[in-house]
C-alpha positions in Angstrom: 15.3 -4.5 -26.6 13.1 -3.7 -23.5 14.6 -6.1 -20.9 18.3 -4.2 -21.6 16.6 -0.8 -21.5 14.8 -1.5 -18.1 18.2 -3.3 -16.2 19.5 0.2 -15.5 16.6 1.6 -14.1 17.5 0.7 -10.2 20.6 2.2 -11.1 19.0 5.5 -12.3 16.7 6.0 -9.2 19.1 7.6 -7.3 20.1 10.4 -10.2 16.4 11.3 -9.9 16.2 14.9 -8.2 12.7 15.0 -7.3 12.2 11.6 -6.2 9.2 11.8 -3.4 10.6 11.2 -0.1 8.8 9.4 2.9 7.4 12.2 4.9 9.2 12.4 8.3 5.8 12.5 10.1 5.2 8.7 9.0 8.0 7.6 10.7 7.4 9.5 13.6 3.6 8.2 13.8 4.9 4.9 13.0 7.2 5.2 16.0 4.4 6.5 18.2 1.9 4.1 17.1 3.6 0.6 17.8 5.8 2.2 21.1 5.0 1.0 24.4 4.6 4.7 25.2 2.6 6.2 22.3 -0.2 8.1 23.5 -3.2 9.9 22.3 -1.7 13.3 23.6 1.4 12.9 21.8 -0.1 11.9 18.5 -2.4 14.8 18.4 0.4 17.2 19.3 2.2 15.8 15.9 -0.6 16.0 14.0 -1.6 19.5 15.3 1.9 20.5 13.7 0.7 19.9 10.1 -2.4 22.2 9.9 -3.8 20.5 6.3 -2.8 17.0 8.0 -5.1 18.5 11.5 -7.9 19.5 8.7 -8.2 16.0 7.4 -8.1 14.3 10.3 -11.1 16.3 11.6 -13.0 15.8 7.9 -12.8 12.1 8.8 -13.9 12.3 12.2 -17.1 14.3 10.9 -17.6 12.0 8.2 -20.8 9.6 7.9 -18.5 6.6 8.9 -17.5 8.0 12.2 -20.0 10.7 13.1 -22.1 10.0 16.1 -22.6 13.3 17.8 -22.1 16.7 17.8 -19.5 18.0 15.4 -15.7 17.3 16.1 -13.6 20.6 16.2 -10.4 19.3 17.9 -7.7 16.5 16.9 -7.7 15.2 20.7 -11.4 14.6 20.4 -10.9 12.8 16.8 -8.7 10.4 18.0 -11.1 9.7 21.0 -13.7 9.2 18.5 -12.0 7.1 15.7 -9.4 5.7 17.8 -5.3 5.8 18.5 -4.1 3.2 15.9 -6.5 3.8 13.3 -6.1 7.7 13.3 -1.9 6.8 13.1 -2.8 4.7 10.2 -5.0 7.8 8.3 -1.9 10.1 8.9 0.6 7.7 7.4 -1.8 6.8 4.5 -2.9 10.3 3.7 1.0 11.8 4.0 2.2 9.0 1.5 -0.8 9.8 -0.9 0.1 13.3 -0.8 3.6 13.1 -1.9 2.8 11.0 -4.7 0.1 13.3 -6.3 1.7 13.7 -9.9 -0.2 11.5 -12.6 0.0 10.7 -16.1 -3.1 10.0 -17.3 -2.0 6.0 -18.0 -2.5 4.8 -14.4 -6.0 5.1 -12.4 -4.8 6.7 -8.9 -7.7 6.0 -7.4 -8.3 2.9 -7.9 -4.5 2.2 -7.1 -4.5 3.9 -3.9 -7.8 2.3 -3.0 -6.0 -0.9 -3.3 -2.9 0.2 -1.3 -5.2 1.4 1.6 -7.0 -1.5 2.0 -4.0 -4.0 1.5 -2.5 -1.9 4.3 -5.4 -2.5 6.5 -5.6 -6.2 5.9 -2.1 -6.7 6.5 -2.4 -4.7 10.0 -5.2 -7.5 10.7 -4.4 -10.3 8.9 -1.3 -10.9 11.7 -4.3 -11.3 14.1 -5.8 -14.3 12.2 -2.3 -16.3 11.6 -0.9 -18.3 13.9 2.8 -18.0 13.2 5.6 -16.2 15.3 6.6 -12.6 14.3 8.9 -10.5 15.6 8.1 -6.9 16.7 9.9 -5.4 13.9 7.6 -7.6 11.4 4.6 -6.2 13.2 5.7 -2.8 13.3 6.2 -2.7 9.7 3.2 -4.3 8.4 1.1 -1.4 7.7 3.6 0.3 5.9 4.6 -2.6 3.7 0.9 -3.1 2.7 0.7 0.6 2.2 3.5 0.4 -0.3 3.7 -3.3 -1.2 3.0 -1.5 -4.9 5.0 1.9 -4.5 7.2 0.4 -7.4 4.4 0.9 -10.2 4.3 4.5 -9.2 7.8 4.7 -9.4 7.7 3.6 -12.9 4.8 5.4 -14.2 6.1 8.7 -12.8 9.9 8.6 -13.5 9.9 5.7 -15.9 7.2 6.2 -18.1 8.1 4.6 -21.5 9.3 1.4 -19.4 5.9 1.4 -17.9 4.3 2.0 -20.9 6.3 -0.7 -22.8 4.8 -3.2 -20.3 1.3 -1.9 -20.4 1.1 -1.9 -24.1 2.6 -5.7 -24.0 0.0 -6.7 -21.9 -2.6 -5.0 -23.7 -1.0 -6.8 -27.1 -0.9 -10.3 -25.7 -4.4 -10.1 -23.5 -2.4 -11.2 -20.5 -2.2 -9.1 -17.0 0.0 -6.7 -15.5 1.9 -9.3 -13.7 2.7 -11.7 -16.6 3.6 -8.7 -18.9 6.1 -7.4 -16.3 7.7 -11.0 -15.7 8.8 -10.9 -19.2 9.5 -7.3 -20.4 11.3 -6.4 -16.7 12.0 -10.1 -15.2 15.0 -8.4 -12.7 13.4 -5.5 -11.9 9.8 -5.9 -11.2 7.7 -3.1 -9.5 8.6 -5.5 -6.3 11.8 -5.0 -6.7 11.7 -1.6 -7.8 9.8 -0.6 -4.8 12.1 -2.4 -2.3 15.1 -0.3 -3.1 13.2 2.9 -2.8 12.6 2.1 0.6 15.9 1.3 0.9 16.8 4.9 -0.1 14.5 6.1 2.5 15.9 3.7 5.2 12.6 2.1 6.1 12.9 -1.0 8.6 14.5 -4.3 6.5 10.9 -6.1 7.5 8.9 -3.5 5.4 11.2 -3.7 2.6 11.2 -7.5 2.9 7.4 -7.3 2.8 7.7 -5.5 -0.3 10.4 -6.8 -2.3 8.5 -10.3 -1.7 4.9 -9.7 -2.0 4.5 -11.8 -4.7 7.5 -14.3 -3.7 7.4 -14.7 -0.2 8.9 -18.1 -0.3 12.1 -16.1 -1.3 12.3 -13.8 1.5 14.8 -14.4 4.2 13.5 -16.5 7.0 13.7 -13.4 9.6 11.0 -11.5 7.2 8.9 -14.7 6.0 5.8 -13.7 8.0 5.5 -10.6 7.0 6.0 -11.3 3.2 3.6 -14.3 3.6 0.8 -11.4 5.0 1.6 -8.9 2.5 1.1 -11.7 -0.4 -2.4 -13.2 1.6 -3.6 -9.5 1.1 -2.5 -9.0 -2.3 -3.9 -12.6 -3.2 -7.6 -11.8 -1.8 -7.7 -8.5 -3.4 -6.2 -9.5 -6.9 -8.7 -12.6 -6.7 -11.4 -10.5 -5.2 -11.5 -7.6 -7.6 -11.4 -5.6 -4.9 -9.4 -2.6 -6.3 -6.4 -4.6 -8.0 -5.2 -4.4 -11.7 -2.5 -6.3 -11.5 -4.6 -9.7 -12.7 -5.3 -13.1 -10.7 -2.5 -14.7 -8.9 -3.9 -18.5 -9.5 -2.9 -21.5 -7.6 -1.2 -20.4 -3.9 -4.1 -20.0 -1.9 -3.4 -23.1 0.2 0.3 -22.4 0.4 -0.4 -19.1 1.9 -2.5 -20.5 4.5 -0.3 -23.3 5.4 2.5 -21.2 5.8 0.7 -18.6 7.9 -1.4 -21.5 9.8 -4.6 -19.7 9.1 -8.1 -21.5 9.5 -9.9 -21.2 6.2 -12.9 -20.9 8.0 -11.5 -17.3 9.0 -11.1 -15.9 5.4 -15.0 -15.3 4.7 -15.0 -12.7 7.7 -11.2 -11.3 6.8 -12.4 -10.4 3.0 -16.1 -8.7 4.6 -13.6 -6.6 6.6 -11.3 -5.6 3.7 -14.8 -4.7 1.8 -15.6 -2.3 4.8 -12.2 -1.1 4.5 -12.8 0.2 1.0 -15.4 2.6 2.2 -12.5 4.1 4.7 -10.1 4.3 2.0 -12.4 5.9 -0.5 -13.2 8.5 2.2 -9.3 9.6 2.6 -8.9 9.5 -1.2 -12.3 12.0 -1.6 -10.0 14.5 0.6 -7.0 14.2 -1.5 -7.4 15.8 -5.2 -10.0 14.8 -7.3 -9.5 11.7 -9.7 -7.9 12.8 -13.1 -9.3 12.2 -16.6 -8.3 9.5 -18.3 -6.4 10.1 -21.4 -5.7 6.4 -22.3 -7.5 3.3 -23.8 -6.0 1.2 -21.6 -9.3 0.2 -19.8 -7.5 -3.4 -18.7 -5.3 -1.3 -16.7 -7.8 1.2 -15.5 -10.3 -0.9 -13.8 -10.4 -3.7 -11.1 -9.6 -7.5 -12.7 
């Protein structure tokens, strides 16, 4: 019964009137950060057009993670302190989080975004330890794909809550992970498929769409987008199996295949994981500037804690 009901979700997606859109600033920052012509001056001007965004950047720059002297009061100085690429990533992350502020009480949003922000950073830096060819489009889409890889879960929670609750309840009743429950209840319209459909509506680049669509099934990705799909999958694999902000459950028996596909030296993984742990602190900083975490109104503790 659930499967028949859920099969129409992607078709219903287009009819949602208040479906969030990806802020234009995200596309502008993405183009600027990954363009050969991008500059700190141009990025500062873009950020300063949005007073709330500028205030957020200054809060981050003056936080304990970055503060190293006099208090910063200008965006250009903040970019100098934090770095061009990292400021760009913070702007993209903060803009996306802000657009998905609605909560239901069933999903731990702070945990969700911590996972997403950490995965985005890992995807971006993961390309530096793998030894496979990647197109410029793939490299440009890595951070955004990592940030949005689980966006389908939020769409389920916010707009198809009954179906989402069915998956959650099935997992709780059977004592299995969210991923396992989803494969039974919504095998054709998983959060990865739903997330990719949303990114297509947003007209995001095909590499980022593939990274989201195939982040659990990278072997099925088109050849042109296999590298980005495997890198997002690697980030997800490490986070799910280390408990760093993941609620989807363990991903078993795939580590060797991922490393082989990306031609990664296993000796480099401990440093990569250590870097991910440090990024959790930065993610918490960004989230702390947003609205406080909502009170938990349901008893699905398995979903509201790291696995």
